[in-house]
TIRO-944480 format. One record per residue (C-alpha): residue number from 1; residue in three letters; x, y, z. Coordinates in nm, 4 decimals, decimal comma. Layout:
N
+------+------+----------+----------+----------+
: resi : resn :        u :        v :        w :
+------+------+----------+----------+----------+
:  NUM :  ala :        X :        Y :        Z :
...
+------+------+----------+----------+----------+
This chain:
158
+------+------+----------+----------+----------+
: resi : resn :        u :        v :        w :
+------+------+----------+----------+----------+
:    1 :  met :   1,1611 :   2,0838 :   1,0630 :
:    2 :  phe :   1,0292 :   2,2990 :   0,7796 :
:    3 :  asn :   1,3612 :   2,4563 :   0,6843 :
:    4 :  leu :   1,2110 :   2,5879 :   0,3609 :
:    5 :  phe :   1,4901 :   2,8351 :   0,2942 :
:    6 :  lys :   1,7815 :   2,6201 :   0,4082 :
:    7 :  lys :   1,9644 :   2,4575 :   0,1180 :
:    8 :  asn :   2,0599 :   2,0979 :   0,1901 :
:    9 :  glu :   2,3633 :   1,9801 :  -0,0050 :
:   10 :  ser :   2,2736 :   1,6090 :   0,0117 :
:   11 :  lys :   2,2247 :   1,4636 :  -0,3374 :
:   12 :  gly :   2,0091 :   1,1908 :  -0,4856 :
:   13 :  thr :   1,8321 :   1,0400 :  -0,1843 :
:   14 :  ser :   1,6147 :   0,7544 :  -0,3141 :
:   15 :  ile :   1,2904 :   0,6860 :  -0,1304 :
:   16 :  cys :   1,0361 :   0,4066 :  -0,1193 :
:   17 :  ser :   0,6609 :   0,4479 :  -0,1606 :
:   18 :  val :   0,4724 :   0,5675 :   0,1483 :
:   19 :  ala :   0,1564 :   0,3845 :   0,0395 :
:   20 :  ser :   0,0019 :   0,1585 :  -0,2203 :
:   21 :  gly :  -0,1783 :   0,3421 :  -0,4979 :
:   22 :  lys :  -0,1209 :   0,5710 :  -0,7958 :
:   23 :  leu :   0,1996 :   0,7802 :  -0,7807 :
:   24 :  glu :   0,1489 :   1,1343 :  -0,9137 :
:   25 :  lys :   0,3549 :   1,4516 :  -0,9544 :
:   26 :  ile :   0,2929 :   1,7100 :  -0,6825 :
:   27 :  glu :   0,1862 :   1,9683 :  -0,9425 :
:   28 :  lys :  -0,1337 :   1,7630 :  -0,9951 :
:   29 :  ser :  -0,2458 :   1,7957 :  -0,6303 :
:   30 :  ile :  -0,5873 :   1,9555 :  -0,5839 :
:   31 :  asp :  -0,4493 :   2,1572 :  -0,2920 :
:   32 :  pro :  -0,2625 :   2,4689 :  -0,4132 :
:   33 :  val :  -0,0395 :   2,4703 :  -0,1027 :
:   34 :  phe :   0,1079 :   2,1441 :  -0,2319 :
:   35 :  ser :   0,0705 :   2,1857 :  -0,6103 :
:   36 :  gln :   0,2464 :   2,5238 :  -0,5970 :
:   37 :  lys :   0,5211 :   2,3741 :  -0,3759 :
:   38 :  met :   0,4697 :   2,6299 :  -0,0982 :
:   39 :  met :   0,5930 :   2,3776 :   0,1607 :
:   40 :  gly :   0,8457 :   2,2042 :  -0,0639 :
:   41 :  asp :   0,8726 :   1,9772 :  -0,3647 :
:   42 :  gly :   0,7417 :   1,6240 :  -0,3561 :
:   43 :  leu :   0,4873 :   1,3767 :  -0,4821 :
:   44 :  phe :   0,1565 :   1,2268 :  -0,3843 :
:   45 :  ile :  -0,0147 :   0,8910 :  -0,3938 :
:   46 :  lys :  -0,3837 :   0,8258 :  -0,4492 :
:   47 :  pro :  -0,4066 :   0,5413 :  -0,1964 :
:   48 :  thr :  -0,5638 :   0,2007 :  -0,2482 :
:   49 :  ser :  -0,4993 :   0,0924 :   0,1118 :
:   50 :  asp :  -0,5021 :   0,2464 :   0,4581 :
:   51 :  glu :  -0,1352 :   0,1891 :   0,5520 :
:   52 :  ile :   0,1254 :   0,4666 :   0,5452 :
:   53 :  val :   0,4884 :   0,3523 :   0,5736 :
:   54 :  ser :   0,8234 :   0,5253 :   0,6114 :
:   55 :  pro :   0,9899 :   0,6267 :   0,2841 :
:   56 :  ile :   1,3332 :   0,6340 :   0,4516 :
:   57 :  asp :   1,5556 :   0,4982 :   0,7243 :
:   58 :  gly :   1,5550 :   0,7725 :   0,9839 :
:   59 :  glu :   1,3735 :   0,9196 :   1,2803 :
:   60 :  val :   1,0271 :   1,0566 :   1,3567 :
:   61 :  val :   1,0867 :   1,4225 :   1,4430 :
:   62 :  met :   0,7305 :   1,5546 :   1,4502 :
:   63 :  met :   0,3766 :   1,4188 :   1,4709 :
:   64 :  phe :   0,0717 :   1,6407 :   1,4557 :
:   65 :  pro :  -0,1672 :   1,5668 :   1,7466 :
:   66 :  thr :  -0,4380 :   1,4981 :   1,4858 :
:   67 :  leu :  -0,2119 :   1,2261 :   1,3311 :
:   68 :  his :  -0,2755 :   1,3587 :   0,9785 :
:   69 :  ala :   0,0905 :   1,4580 :   0,9295 :
:   70 :  ile :   0,4273 :   1,3251 :   1,0372 :
:   71 :  gly :   0,7789 :   1,4662 :   1,0005 :
:   72 :  leu :   1,0829 :   1,2477 :   0,9385 :
:   73 :  lys :   1,4562 :   1,3086 :   0,9169 :
:   74 :  asp :   1,6995 :   1,0669 :   0,7523 :
:   75 :  glu :   2,0539 :   0,9879 :   0,8637 :
:   76 :  lys :   2,1917 :   1,2630 :   0,6346 :
:   77 :  gly :   1,9704 :   1,5271 :   0,7968 :
:   78 :  asn :   1,7224 :   1,5451 :   0,5065 :
:   79 :  glu :   1,3711 :   1,6407 :   0,6183 :
:   80 :  tyr :   1,0394 :   1,5011 :   0,4948 :
:   81 :  leu :   0,6741 :   1,5660 :   0,5673 :
:   82 :  ile :   0,4026 :   1,3083 :   0,5056 :
:   83 :  his :   0,0597 :   1,4740 :   0,4918 :
:   84 :  ile :  -0,2312 :   1,2289 :   0,4883 :
:   85 :  gly :  -0,5390 :   1,3515 :   0,3017 :
:   86 :  ile :  -0,6698 :   1,6990 :   0,2310 :
:   87 :  glu :  -0,8680 :   1,8718 :   0,5103 :
:   88 :  thr :  -0,8002 :   1,5805 :   0,7467 :
:   89 :  ala :  -0,6781 :   1,8014 :   1,0335 :
:   90 :  ala :  -1,0449 :   1,8876 :   1,1015 :
:   91 :  leu :  -1,1081 :   1,5225 :   1,1952 :
:   92 :  asn :  -0,9012 :   1,5699 :   1,5141 :
:   93 :  gly :  -0,7440 :   1,2269 :   1,4803 :
:   94 :  glu :  -1,0662 :   1,0394 :   1,4022 :
:   95 :  gly :  -0,9868 :   0,7482 :   1,1700 :
:   96 :  phe :  -0,6096 :   0,7580 :   1,2310 :
:   97 :  lys :  -0,3927 :   0,5215 :   1,4338 :
:   98 :  ser :  -0,0216 :   0,5807 :   1,4935 :
:   99 :  phe :   0,2315 :   0,2995 :   1,5288 :
:  100 :  val :   0,5316 :   0,5252 :   1,6061 :
:  101 :  gln :   0,6256 :   0,8102 :   1,8386 :
:  102 :  val :   0,8411 :   1,1224 :   1,8109 :
:  103 :  asn :   1,2148 :   1,0427 :   1,8458 :
:  104 :  glu :   1,1590 :   0,6811 :   1,7370 :
:  105 :  lys :   1,3989 :   0,5352 :   1,4790 :
:  106 :  val :   1,2238 :   0,3926 :   1,1709 :
:  107 :  lys :   1,3204 :   0,1820 :   0,8704 :
:  108 :  lys :   1,2084 :   0,2091 :   0,5078 :
:  109 :  gly :   0,8738 :   0,0373 :   0,4689 :
:  110 :  gln :   0,7937 :   0,0397 :   0,8432 :
:  111 :  leu :   0,4270 :   0,1035 :   0,9237 :
:  112 :  leu :   0,3822 :   0,4569 :   1,0604 :
:  113 :  ile :   0,0092 :   0,5288 :   1,0556 :
:  114 :  thr :  -0,3151 :   0,3777 :   0,9340 :
:  115 :  ala :  -0,5974 :   0,5957 :   0,8038 :
:  116 :  asp :  -0,9516 :   0,4605 :   0,7720 :
:  117 :  phe :  -1,0291 :   0,6333 :   0,4422 :
:  118 :  glu :  -1,3622 :   0,4515 :   0,4094 :
:  119 :  ala :  -1,4829 :   0,6065 :   0,7390 :
:  120 :  met :  -1,3529 :   0,9483 :   0,6241 :
:  121 :  lys :  -1,5583 :   0,9540 :   0,3004 :
:  122 :  gly :  -1,7736 :   1,2651 :   0,2846 :
:  123 :  lys :  -1,5714 :   1,4321 :   0,5613 :
:  124 :  ile :  -1,2526 :   1,5161 :   0,3663 :
:  125 :  thr :  -1,1745 :   1,6613 :   0,0257 :
:  126 :  ser :  -0,9244 :   1,3935 :  -0,0739 :
:  127 :  ser :  -0,7383 :   1,0920 :   0,0649 :
:  128 :  asp :  -0,4209 :   1,1800 :  -0,1304 :
:  129 :  ile :  -0,1027 :   1,1109 :   0,0667 :
:  130 :  ile :   0,1563 :   1,3849 :   0,0122 :
:  131 :  leu :   0,5321 :   1,3373 :   0,0610 :
:  132 :  leu :   0,7430 :   1,6544 :   0,0635 :
:  133 :  ala :   1,1061 :   1,7458 :   0,1168 :
:  134 :  thr :   1,0802 :   2,0435 :   0,3521 :
:  135 :  asp :   1,4450 :   2,1442 :   0,3159 :
:  136 :  gly :   1,4522 :   2,2806 :  -0,0394 :
:  137 :  arg :   1,5415 :   1,9653 :  -0,2336 :
:  138 :  lys :   1,3852 :   1,8882 :  -0,5716 :
:  139 :  cys :   1,1801 :   1,5721 :  -0,6261 :
:  140 :  asn :   1,2396 :   1,3530 :  -0,9299 :
:  141 :  ile :   0,9728 :   1,0897 :  -0,9966 :
:  142 :  asn :   1,0915 :   0,7957 :  -1,2037 :
:  143 :  glu :   0,7443 :   0,7598 :  -1,3595 :
:  144 :  glu :   0,3823 :   0,8115 :  -1,2640 :
:  145 :  lys :   0,2502 :   0,4600 :  -1,2051 :
:  146 :  asp :   0,0827 :   0,2235 :  -0,9608 :
:  147 :  val :   0,3086 :   0,1557 :  -0,6621 :
:  148 :  thr :   0,3056 :  -0,0667 :  -0,3555 :
:  149 :  ala :   0,3776 :   0,0526 :  -0,0009 :
:  150 :  gly :   0,7510 :   0,0090 :   0,0604 :
:  151 :  glu :   0,8355 :  -0,0229 :  -0,3099 :
:  152 :  glu :   1,1942 :   0,0955 :  -0,3550 :
:  153 :  asn :   1,3264 :   0,3677 :  -0,5885 :
:  154 :  ile :   0,9983 :   0,5301 :  -0,6900 :
:  155 :  ala :   1,1550 :   0,8767 :  -0,6717 :
:  156 :  ser :   1,4581 :   1,0656 :  -0,5480 :
:  157 :  phe :   1,5172 :   1,4000 :  -0,3829 :
:  158 :  glu :   1,8230 :   1,6124 :  -0,4605 :
+------+------+----------+----------+----------+
């Protein structure tokens, strides 16, 4: 996980939306770690619901104990990080519920985690849900728009 300097030769992996909400380019993130692509290229969603789903068919390879971030790997070996909210690690898992475990196989659109964003108001900077490729691939967003959790072909990584 986090092979930031390893070039992955896999091309054009299409993903589905990790949440319902407004799809945005990563450069618009309020967190410079994400907007400056320090951890990889990607996208984010301003959520309108509390459900976070898998963008790929693959496997859970990492879950932070605080449940604010989860690492996935697809069948081609491509690596992804879903980071839920900004400054959510400080909540120590409060407001999060996981529906998967490390080493579990997952399918596109499968529920991974719920986040009670209403209960988190005033405790976090943002509820934005970040999706990154942590293996050096570039993200191509089809268009910034409203999306639904599990909606196919919202972006691709190559």
